C-alpha positions, 0 to 999 in steps of 0.5 A: 500499499502507498500513501496518497494526499487528496485535496477536495474543494467543497462549495455551495451550489450557485443556486443556494443562498450563502449567508456566510459569503454575504456576511464576508461580502458586506464586511469587506465593503465596510472595510473599504474594499470596493468592487466585490461582486460576490463572495462564496465560502466553501471549505477545503478538505485534505485527506491522507489515505492508503491505497494500492494505486493512485486510481484506487485512491481517487475512487476512494476519495470520490466515494468519501465526497459523495457519501459524507464530505459534500451534501449532495443537495446543497453543495458541489465538490471538486477532487482537485488532486490525488498525489503521492504523499511525501 
């Protein structure tokens, strides 16, 4: 077995209201930052996992996203990278 590091980005779907993003957008305006059109807040998840191959690690990470890490009703996810852990 080898170790792999997977990086996932989870974001609210564009059609879903993002109250945290609205709060940050408003706060940035209050701090004097102009030109903020929209702010969406999500989260980054980094997984260190063991698998036989990079493809097996990717499959496992995708299943984790689908079953737990992202809410399929309100969030989208992107599996950004799966690379050997150093």
